[in-house]
PDB file of N, CA, C, O and CB in Angstrom:
ATOM      1  N   MET A   1     -21.002 -13.845  -4.458  1.00  0.00           N
ATOM      2  CA  MET A   1     -20.321 -13.990  -5.798  1.00  0.00           C
ATOM      3  C   MET A   1     -21.196 -15.115  -6.162  1.00  0.00           C
ATOM      4  O   MET A   1     -21.583 -15.950  -5.344  1.00  0.00           O
ATOM      5  CB  MET A   1     -18.613 -14.292  -5.842  1.00  0.00           C
ATOM      6  N   GLY A   2     -21.548 -15.115  -7.623  1.00  0.00           N
ATOM      7  CA  GLY A   2     -22.120 -16.060  -8.313  1.00  0.00           C
ATOM      8  C   GLY A   2     -21.372 -17.037  -8.609  1.00  0.00           C
ATOM      9  O   GLY A   2     -20.188 -16.978  -8.280  1.00  0.00           O
ATOM     10  N   LYS A   3     -21.848 -18.110  -9.263  1.00  0.00           N
ATOM     11  CA  LYS A   3     -21.107 -19.633  -8.993  1.00  0.00           C
ATOM     12  C   LYS A   3     -20.593 -19.538 -10.536  1.00  0.00           C
ATOM     13  O   LYS A   3     -21.209 -18.841 -11.343  1.00  0.00           O
ATOM     14  CB  LYS A   3     -22.319 -21.298  -8.503  1.00  0.00           C
ATOM     15  N   VAL A   4     -19.484 -20.240 -10.886  1.00  0.00           N
ATOM     16  CA  VAL A   4     -18.711 -20.161 -12.134  1.00  0.00           C
ATOM     17  C   VAL A   4     -19.074 -21.575 -12.776  1.00  0.00           C
ATOM     18  O   VAL A   4     -19.095 -22.596 -12.089  1.00  0.00           O
ATOM     19  CB  VAL A   4     -17.018 -19.904 -11.874  1.00  0.00           C
ATOM     20  N   GLN A   5     -19.347 -21.567 -14.085  1.00  0.00           N
ATOM     21  CA  GLN A   5     -19.141 -22.834 -14.807  1.00  0.00           C
ATOM     22  C   GLN A   5     -18.128 -22.901 -15.761  1.00  0.00           C
ATOM     23  O   GLN A   5     -18.047 -22.308 -16.837  1.00  0.00           O
ATOM     24  CB  GLN A   5     -20.247 -23.206 -15.440  1.00  0.00           C
ATOM     25  N   THR A   6     -17.167 -23.901 -15.100  1.00  0.00           N
ATOM     26  CA  THR A   6     -15.981 -23.893 -15.811  1.00  0.00           C
ATOM     27  C   THR A   6     -15.991 -24.390 -17.294  1.00  0.00           C
ATOM     28  O   THR A   6     -15.030 -24.367 -18.063  1.00  0.00           O
ATOM     29  CB  THR A   6     -15.089 -24.648 -15.069  1.00  0.00           C
ATOM     30  N   LYS A   7     -17.326 -24.871 -17.568  1.00  0.00           N
ATOM     31  CA  LYS A   7     -17.308 -25.099 -19.042  1.00  0.00           C
ATOM     32  C   LYS A   7     -17.586 -23.768 -20.041  1.00  0.00           C
ATOM     33  O   LYS A   7     -17.572 -23.813 -21.271  1.00  0.00           O
ATOM     34  CB  LYS A   7     -18.424 -26.197 -19.317  1.00  0.00           C
ATOM     35  N   ASN A   8     -17.843 -22.559 -19.209  1.00  0.00           N
ATOM     36  CA  ASN A   8     -17.935 -21.197 -19.943  1.00  0.00           C
ATOM     37  C   ASN A   8     -16.939 -20.480 -20.003  1.00  0.00           C
ATOM     38  O   ASN A   8     -17.064 -19.334 -20.435  1.00  0.00           O
ATOM     39  CB  ASN A   8     -18.784 -20.383 -19.499  1.00  0.00           C
ATOM     40  N   ILE A   9     -15.615 -20.994 -19.563  1.00  0.00           N
ATOM     41  CA  ILE A   9     -14.235 -20.290 -19.414  1.00  0.00           C
ATOM     42  C   ILE A   9     -13.462 -21.232 -19.856  1.00  0.00           C
ATOM     43  O   ILE A   9     -13.360 -22.387 -19.442  1.00  0.00           O
ATOM     44  CB  ILE A   9     -13.769 -19.804 -18.016  1.00  0.00           C
ATOM     45  N   ASP A  10     -12.606 -20.411 -21.200  1.00  0.00           N
ATOM     46  CA  ASP A  10     -11.413 -20.957 -22.056  1.00  0.00           C
ATOM     47  C   ASP A  10     -10.412 -21.810 -21.246  1.00  0.00           C
ATOM     48  O   ASP A  10      -9.902 -21.348 -20.225  1.00  0.00           O
ATOM     49  CB  ASP A  10     -10.593 -19.742 -22.707  1.00  0.00           C
ATOM     50  N   LYS A  11     -10.176 -22.847 -21.619  1.00  0.00           N
ATOM     51  CA  LYS A  11      -9.245 -23.760 -20.902  1.00  0.00           C
ATOM     52  C   LYS A  11      -7.730 -22.919 -20.399  1.00  0.00           C
ATOM     53  O   LYS A  11      -7.239 -23.015 -19.275  1.00  0.00           O
ATOM     54  CB  LYS A  11      -8.915 -25.095 -22.029  1.00  0.00           C
ATOM     55  N   ASN A  12      -7.341 -22.348 -21.193  1.00  0.00           N
ATOM     56  CA  ASN A  12      -5.954 -21.665 -20.896  1.00  0.00           C
ATOM     57  C   ASN A  12      -6.471 -20.290 -19.949  1.00  0.00           C
ATOM     58  O   ASN A  12      -5.628 -19.634 -19.336  1.00  0.00           O
ATOM     59  CB  ASN A  12      -5.025 -21.166 -22.556  1.00  0.00           C
ATOM     60  N   GLU A  13      -7.697 -19.992 -19.909  1.00  0.00           N
ATOM     61  CA  GLU A  13      -7.938 -18.839 -18.752  1.00  0.00           C
ATOM     62  C   GLU A  13      -8.107 -19.775 -17.633  1.00  0.00           C
ATOM     63  O   GLU A  13      -7.617 -19.439 -16.554  1.00  0.00           O
ATOM     64  CB  GLU A  13      -9.366 -17.721 -18.944  1.00  0.00           C
ATOM     65  N   ARG A  14      -8.721 -20.892 -17.720  1.00  0.00           N
ATOM     66  CA  ARG A  14      -8.742 -21.554 -16.242  1.00  0.00           C
ATOM     67  C   ARG A  14      -7.554 -21.911 -15.691  1.00  0.00           C
ATOM     68  O   ARG A  14      -7.411 -22.010 -14.472  1.00  0.00           O
ATOM     69  CB  ARG A  14      -9.492 -22.766 -16.163  1.00  0.00           C
ATOM     70  N   TYR A  15      -6.589 -22.138 -16.570  1.00  0.00           N
ATOM     71  CA  TYR A  15      -5.583 -22.686 -15.981  1.00  0.00           C
ATOM     72  C   TYR A  15      -4.457 -21.315 -15.507  1.00  0.00           C
ATOM     73  O   TYR A  15      -3.633 -21.422 -14.598  1.00  0.00           O
ATOM     74  CB  TYR A  15      -4.999 -23.845 -17.067  1.00  0.00           C
ATOM     75  N   LYS A  16      -4.631 -20.239 -16.230  1.00  0.00           N
ATOM     76  CA  LYS A  16      -4.070 -19.042 -15.802  1.00  0.00           C
ATOM     77  C   LYS A  16      -4.624 -18.730 -14.565  1.00  0.00           C
ATOM     78  O   LYS A  16      -3.809 -18.522 -13.667  1.00  0.00           O
ATOM     79  CB  LYS A  16      -4.238 -17.988 -16.716  1.00  0.00           C
ATOM     80  N   ILE A  17      -5.849 -18.643 -14.284  1.00  0.00           N
ATOM     81  CA  ILE A  17      -6.483 -18.236 -12.960  1.00  0.00           C
ATOM     82  C   ILE A  17      -6.210 -19.125 -11.967  1.00  0.00           C
ATOM     83  O   ILE A  17      -5.999 -18.564 -10.892  1.00  0.00           O
ATOM     84  CB  ILE A  17      -7.912 -18.100 -13.009  1.00  0.00           C
ATOM     85  N   ILE A  18      -6.129 -20.485 -11.938  1.00  0.00           N
ATOM     86  CA  ILE A  18      -6.211 -21.641 -10.969  1.00  0.00           C
ATOM     87  C   ILE A  18      -4.470 -21.165 -10.524  1.00  0.00           C
ATOM     88  O   ILE A  18      -4.139 -21.127  -9.339  1.00  0.00           O
ATOM     89  CB  ILE A  18      -6.630 -23.560 -11.809  1.00  0.00           C
ATOM     90  N   GLY A  19      -3.428 -20.810 -11.713  1.00  0.00           N
ATOM     91  CA  GLY A  19      -2.140 -20.911 -11.448  1.00  0.00           C
ATOM     92  C   GLY A  19      -1.910 -19.638 -10.559  1.00  0.00           C
ATOM     93  O   GLY A  19      -1.047 -19.646  -9.681  1.00  0.00           O
ATOM     94  N   ASP A  20      -2.666 -18.590 -10.795  1.00  0.00           N
ATOM     95  CA  ASP A  20      -2.259 -17.452 -10.289  1.00  0.00           C
ATOM     96  C   ASP A  20      -2.812 -17.653  -9.085  1.00  0.00           C
ATOM     97  O   ASP A  20      -2.058 -17.074  -8.303  1.00  0.00           O
ATOM     98  CB  ASP A  20      -2.585 -16.250 -10.972  1.00  0.00           C
ATOM     99  N   PHE A  21      -3.816 -18.204  -8.398  1.00  0.00           N
ATOM    100  CA  PHE A  21      -4.318 -18.506  -7.205  1.00  0.00           C
ATOM    101  C   PHE A  21      -3.088 -19.428  -6.587  1.00  0.00           C
ATOM    102  O   PHE A  21      -2.807 -19.131  -5.426  1.00  0.00           O
ATOM    103  CB  PHE A  21      -5.802 -19.215  -7.347  1.00  0.00           C
ATOM    104  N   TYR A  22      -2.419 -20.345  -7.089  1.00  0.00           N
ATOM    105  CA  TYR A  22      -1.485 -21.114  -6.596  1.00  0.00           C
ATOM    106  C   TYR A  22      -0.385 -20.380  -6.055  1.00  0.00           C
ATOM    107  O   TYR A  22       0.237 -20.481  -4.998  1.00  0.00           O
ATOM    108  CB  TYR A  22      -1.096 -21.969  -7.499  1.00  0.00           C
ATOM    109  N   GLU A  23      -0.274 -19.426  -7.289  1.00  0.00           N
ATOM    110  CA  GLU A  23       1.293 -18.619  -7.060  1.00  0.00           C
ATOM    111  C   GLU A  23       0.889 -17.719  -5.615  1.00  0.00           C
ATOM    112  O   GLU A  23       1.652 -17.676  -4.650  1.00  0.00           O
ATOM    113  CB  GLU A  23       1.842 -17.273  -8.724  1.00  0.00           C
ATOM    114  N   ILE A  24      -0.344 -17.074  -5.654  1.00  0.00           N
ATOM    115  CA  ILE A  24      -0.696 -16.285  -4.378  1.00  0.00           C
ATOM    116  C   ILE A  24      -0.499 -17.173  -3.187  1.00  0.00           C
ATOM    117  O   ILE A  24       0.230 -16.700  -2.315  1.00  0.00           O
ATOM    118  CB  ILE A  24      -2.211 -15.749  -4.390  1.00  0.00           C
ATOM    119  N   VAL A  25      -1.026 -18.427  -2.960  1.00  0.00           N
ATOM    120  CA  VAL A  25      -0.899 -19.232  -1.687  1.00  0.00           C
ATOM    121  C   VAL A  25       0.438 -19.601  -1.769  1.00  0.00           C
ATOM    122  O   VAL A  25       0.924 -19.524  -0.640  1.00  0.00           O
ATOM    123  CB  VAL A  25      -1.861 -20.488  -1.518  1.00  0.00           C
ATOM    124  N   THR A  26       1.253 -19.966  -2.590  1.00  0.00           N
ATOM    125  CA  THR A  26       2.702 -20.452  -2.133  1.00  0.00           C
ATOM    126  C   THR A  26       3.803 -19.332  -2.044  1.00  0.00           C
ATOM    127  O   THR A  26       5.016 -19.476  -1.892  1.00  0.00           O
ATOM    128  CB  THR A  26       3.254 -21.550  -3.179  1.00  0.00           C
ATOM    129  N   ASN A  27       3.180 -18.357  -2.158  1.00  0.00           N
ATOM    130  CA  ASN A  27       4.052 -16.707  -1.734  1.00  0.00           C
ATOM    131  C   ASN A  27       3.684 -16.226  -0.258  1.00  0.00           C
ATOM    132  O   ASN A  27       4.262 -15.249   0.217  1.00  0.00           O
ATOM    133  CB  ASN A  27       3.446 -15.190  -2.887  1.00  0.00           C
ATOM    134  N   LEU A  28       2.689 -16.946   0.480  1.00  0.00           N
ATOM    135  CA  LEU A  28       2.648 -16.707   1.493  1.00  0.00           C
ATOM    136  C   LEU A  28       3.756 -17.423   2.553  1.00  0.00           C
ATOM    137  O   LEU A  28       4.043 -18.619   2.514  1.00  0.00           O
ATOM    138  CB  LEU A  28       1.456 -16.862   1.633  1.00  0.00           C
ATOM    139  N   ARG A  29       4.272 -16.524   3.430  1.00  0.00           N
ATOM    140  CA  ARG A  29       5.335 -16.998   4.080  1.00  0.00           C
ATOM    141  C   ARG A  29       5.208 -17.800   5.428  1.00  0.00           C
ATOM    142  O   ARG A  29       5.724 -18.855   5.797  1.00  0.00           O
ATOM    143  CB  ARG A  29       6.076 -15.951   4.252  1.00  0.00           C
ATOM    144  N   THR A  30       4.418 -17.005   5.976  1.00  0.00           N
ATOM    145  CA  THR A  30       3.951 -17.077   7.721  1.00  0.00           C
ATOM    146  C   THR A  30       2.485 -17.858   7.714  1.00  0.00           C
ATOM    147  O   THR A  30       1.687 -17.968   6.783  1.00  0.00           O
ATOM    148  CB  THR A  30       3.684 -15.202   8.566  1.00  0.00           C
ATOM    149  N   LYS A  31       2.409 -18.345   9.025  1.00  0.00           N
ATOM    150  CA  LYS A  31       0.838 -18.895   9.316  1.00  0.00           C
ATOM    151  C   LYS A  31      -0.046 -17.586   9.340  1.00  0.00           C
ATOM    152  O   LYS A  31      -1.213 -17.523   8.953  1.00  0.00           O
ATOM    153  CB  LYS A  31       0.652 -19.787  10.949  1.00  0.00           C
ATOM    154  N   ASN A  32       0.600 -16.697   9.786  1.00  0.00           N
ATOM    155  CA  ASN A  32      -0.575 -15.580   9.978  1.00  0.00           C
ATOM    156  C   ASN A  32      -0.794 -14.891   8.819  1.00  0.00           C
ATOM    157  O   ASN A  32      -1.767 -14.138   8.773  1.00  0.00           O
ATOM    158  CB  ASN A  32      -0.293 -14.501  11.042  1.00  0.00           C
ATOM    159  N   GLU A  33       0.071 -15.029   7.687  1.00  0.00           N
ATOM    160  CA  GLU A  33      -0.146 -14.660   6.422  1.00  0.00           C
ATOM    161  C   GLU A  33      -1.092 -15.585   5.805  1.00  0.00           C
ATOM    162  O   GLU A  33      -2.013 -15.118   5.136  1.00  0.00           O
ATOM    163  CB  GLU A  33       1.056 -14.571   5.717  1.00  0.00           C
ATOM    164  N   VAL A  34      -0.976 -16.741   5.943  1.00  0.00           N
ATOM    165  CA  VAL A  34      -1.952 -17.818   5.568  1.00  0.00           C
ATOM    166  C   VAL A  34      -3.654 -17.487   6.115  1.00  0.00           C
ATOM    167  O   VAL A  34      -4.609 -17.261   5.372  1.00  0.00           O
ATOM    168  CB  VAL A  34      -1.316 -19.292   6.317  1.00  0.00           C
ATOM    169  N   ILE A  35      -3.661 -17.537   7.479  1.00  0.00           N
ATOM    170  CA  ILE A  35      -4.306 -17.183   8.217  1.00  0.00           C
ATOM    171  C   ILE A  35      -5.356 -15.885   7.552  1.00  0.00           C
ATOM    172  O   ILE A  35      -6.501 -15.917   7.102  1.00  0.00           O
ATOM    173  CB  ILE A  35      -3.410 -16.981   9.268  1.00  0.00           C
ATOM    174  N   GLY A  36      -4.449 -14.874   7.721  1.00  0.00           N
ATOM    175  CA  GLY A  36      -4.894 -13.456   6.847  1.00  0.00           C
ATOM    176  C   GLY A  36      -5.671 -13.665   5.425  1.00  0.00           C
ATOM    177  O   GLY A  36      -6.771 -13.198   5.129  1.00  0.00           O
ATOM    178  N   PHE A  37      -4.926 -14.388   4.718  1.00  0.00           N
ATOM    179  CA  PHE A  37      -5.464 -14.625   3.517  1.00  0.00           C
ATOM    180  C   PHE A  37      -6.919 -15.529   3.493  1.00  0.00           C
ATOM    181  O   PHE A  37      -7.958 -15.025   3.066  1.00  0.00           O
ATOM    182  CB  PHE A  37      -4.354 -15.281   2.766  1.00  0.00           C
ATOM    183  N   PHE A  38      -6.872 -16.541   3.865  1.00  0.00           N
ATOM    184  CA  PHE A  38      -7.893 -17.226   3.935  1.00  0.00           C
ATOM    185  C   PHE A  38      -9.306 -16.827   4.927  1.00  0.00           C
ATOM    186  O   PHE A  38     -10.440 -17.302   4.874  1.00  0.00           O
ATOM    187  CB  PHE A  38      -7.296 -18.365   4.239  1.00  0.00           C
ATOM    188  N   MET A  39      -8.808 -15.904   5.716  1.00  0.00           N
ATOM    189  CA  MET A  39     -10.015 -15.120   6.555  1.00  0.00           C
ATOM    190  C   MET A  39     -10.588 -13.997   5.687  1.00  0.00           C
ATOM    191  O   MET A  39     -11.763 -13.636   5.752  1.00  0.00           O
ATOM    192  CB  MET A  39      -9.445 -14.392   8.028  1.00  0.00           C
ATOM    193  N   GLY A  40      -9.461 -13.355   4.686  1.00  0.00           N
ATOM    194  CA  GLY A  40     -10.067 -12.437   3.695  1.00  0.00           C
ATOM    195  C   GLY A  40     -10.876 -13.389   2.682  1.00  0.00           C
ATOM    196  O   GLY A  40     -11.838 -12.834   2.151  1.00  0.00           O
ATOM    197  N   LEU A  41     -10.754 -14.110   2.490  1.00  0.00           N
ATOM    198  CA  LEU A  41     -11.240 -14.980   1.317  1.00  0.00           C
ATOM    199  C   LEU A  41     -12.534 -15.858   1.447  1.00  0.00           C
ATOM    200  O   LEU A  41     -13.454 -15.830   0.630  1.00  0.00           O
ATOM    201  CB  LEU A  41     -10.150 -15.922   0.988  1.00  0.00           C
ATOM    202  N   LEU A  42     -12.498 -16.537   2.420  1.00  0.00           N
ATOM    203  CA  LEU A  42     -13.525 -17.191   3.180  1.00  0.00           C
ATOM    204  C   LEU A  42     -14.457 -16.958   4.372  1.00  0.00           C
ATOM    205  O   LEU A  42     -13.991 -16.678   5.476  1.00  0.00           O
ATOM    206  CB  LEU A  42     -13.047 -17.989   3.461  1.00  0.00           C
ATOM    207  N   THR A  43     -15.927 -17.087   4.128  1.00  0.00           N
ATOM    208  CA  THR A  43     -16.823 -16.939   5.263  1.00  0.00           C
ATOM    209  C   THR A  43     -16.392 -17.732   6.320  1.00  0.00           C
ATOM    210  O   THR A  43     -15.685 -18.700   6.042  1.00  0.00           O
ATOM    211  CB  THR A  43     -18.181 -17.263   4.960  1.00  0.00           C
ATOM    212  N   PRO A  44     -16.687 -17.504   7.510  1.00  0.00           N
ATOM    213  CA  PRO A  44     -16.377 -18.699   8.378  1.00  0.00           C
ATOM    214  C   PRO A  44     -17.171 -20.114   8.136  1.00  0.00           C
ATOM    215  O   PRO A  44     -16.761 -21.209   8.519  1.00  0.00           O
ATOM    216  CB  PRO A  44     -16.655 -18.256   9.811  1.00  0.00           C
ATOM    217  N   SER A  45     -17.954 -19.957   7.677  1.00  0.00           N
ATOM    218  CA  SER A  45     -18.569 -21.225   7.180  1.00  0.00           C
ATOM    219  C   SER A  45     -18.074 -22.017   6.256  1.00  0.00           C
ATOM    220  O   SER A  45     -17.988 -23.235   6.410  1.00  0.00           O
ATOM    221  CB  SER A  45     -19.639 -21.043   6.747  1.00  0.00           C
ATOM    222  N   GLU A  46     -17.685 -21.364   5.164  1.00  0.00           N
ATOM    223  CA  GLU A  46     -16.697 -21.925   4.181  1.00  0.00           C
ATOM    224  C   GLU A  46     -15.253 -22.299   4.497  1.00  0.00           C
ATOM    225  O   GLU A  46     -14.657 -23.225   3.947  1.00  0.00           O
ATOM    226  CB  GLU A  46     -16.599 -21.033   3.195  1.00  0.00           C
ATOM    227  N   ALA A  47     -14.674 -21.391   5.557  1.00  0.00           N
ATOM    228  CA  ALA A  47     -13.613 -22.128   6.094  1.00  0.00           C
ATOM    229  C   ALA A  47     -13.541 -23.261   6.945  1.00  0.00           C
ATOM    230  O   ALA A  47     -12.575 -24.022   7.008  1.00  0.00           O
ATOM    231  CB  ALA A  47     -13.038 -21.430   6.609  1.00  0.00           C
ATOM    232  N   LEU A  48     -14.670 -23.356   7.648  1.00  0.00           N
ATOM    233  CA  LEU A  48     -15.027 -25.020   8.272  1.00  0.00           C
ATOM    234  C   LEU A  48     -15.357 -25.959   6.961  1.00  0.00           C
ATOM    235  O   LEU A  48     -14.778 -27.045   7.000  1.00  0.00           O
ATOM    236  CB  LEU A  48     -16.665 -25.066   9.461  1.00  0.00           C
ATOM    237  N   MET A  49     -16.015 -25.780   6.044  1.00  0.00           N
ATOM    238  CA  MET A  49     -16.201 -26.685   5.090  1.00  0.00           C
ATOM    239  C   MET A  49     -14.863 -26.827   4.526  1.00  0.00           C
ATOM    240  O   MET A  49     -14.507 -28.005   4.556  1.00  0.00           O
ATOM    241  CB  MET A  49     -17.250 -26.316   4.132  1.00  0.00           C
ATOM    242  N   PHE A  50     -14.003 -26.042   4.026  1.00  0.00           N
ATOM    243  CA  PHE A  50     -12.739 -26.291   3.312  1.00  0.00           C
ATOM    244  C   PHE A  50     -11.961 -27.252   4.070  1.00  0.00           C
ATOM    245  O   PHE A  50     -11.518 -28.303   3.607  1.00  0.00           O
ATOM    246  CB  PHE A  50     -11.932 -25.030   3.093  1.00  0.00           C
ATOM    247  N   ALA A  51     -11.779 -26.726   5.580  1.00  0.00           N
ATOM    248  CA  ALA A  51     -10.960 -27.378   6.636  1.00  0.00           C
ATOM    249  C   ALA A  51     -11.557 -28.817   6.595  1.00  0.00           C
ATOM    250  O   ALA A  51     -10.651 -29.646   6.503  1.00  0.00           O
ATOM    251  CB  ALA A  51     -11.074 -26.623   8.173  1.00  0.00           C
ATOM    252  N   ARG A  52     -12.542 -29.256   6.625  1.00  0.00           N
ATOM    253  CA  ARG A  52     -13.339 -30.441   6.777  1.00  0.00           C
ATOM    254  C   ARG A  52     -13.045 -31.375   5.731  1.00  0.00           C
ATOM    255  O   ARG A  52     -12.894 -32.569   5.991  1.00  0.00           O
ATOM    256  CB  ARG A  52     -14.756 -30.150   6.790  1.00  0.00           C
ATOM    257  N   ARG A  53     -12.928 -30.810   4.285  1.00  0.00           N
ATOM    258  CA  ARG A  53     -12.694 -31.554   3.286  1.00  0.00           C
ATOM    259  C   ARG A  53     -11.528 -31.539   3.061  1.00  0.00           C
ATOM    260  O   ARG A  53     -11.390 -32.125   1.987  1.00  0.00           O
ATOM    261  CB  ARG A  53     -13.299 -31.337   2.332  1.00  0.00           C
ATOM    262  N   ILE A  54     -10.349 -31.140   3.515  1.00  0.00           N
ATOM    263  CA  ILE A  54      -8.788 -31.341   3.473  1.00  0.00           C
ATOM    264  C   ILE A  54      -8.569 -32.302   4.626  1.00  0.00           C
ATOM    265  O   ILE A  54      -7.540 -32.977   4.589  1.00  0.00           O
ATOM    266  CB  ILE A  54      -7.862 -29.883   3.675  1.00  0.00           C
ATOM    267  N   GLN A  55      -9.392 -32.447   5.629  1.00  0.00           N
ATOM    268  CA  GLN A  55      -8.845 -33.648   6.999  1.00  0.00           C
ATOM    269  C   GLN A  55      -8.329 -34.822   6.538  1.00  0.00           C
ATOM    270  O   GLN A  55      -7.940 -35.679   7.331  1.00  0.00           O
ATOM    271  CB  GLN A  55     -10.073 -34.254   8.040  1.00  0.00           C
TER     272      GLN A  55
END
């Protein structure tokens, strides 16, 4: 997937996209659902970088 430059996306569209992402994440109910979601979304390297970032 290519990089996204936020300046090229309308402010309202950015809020909608991010809001949709948050909505999906908050609807995950179990740890296994969360694991499955992020395993499908992130590469192992990305998952490690993400985990380190929020540590």
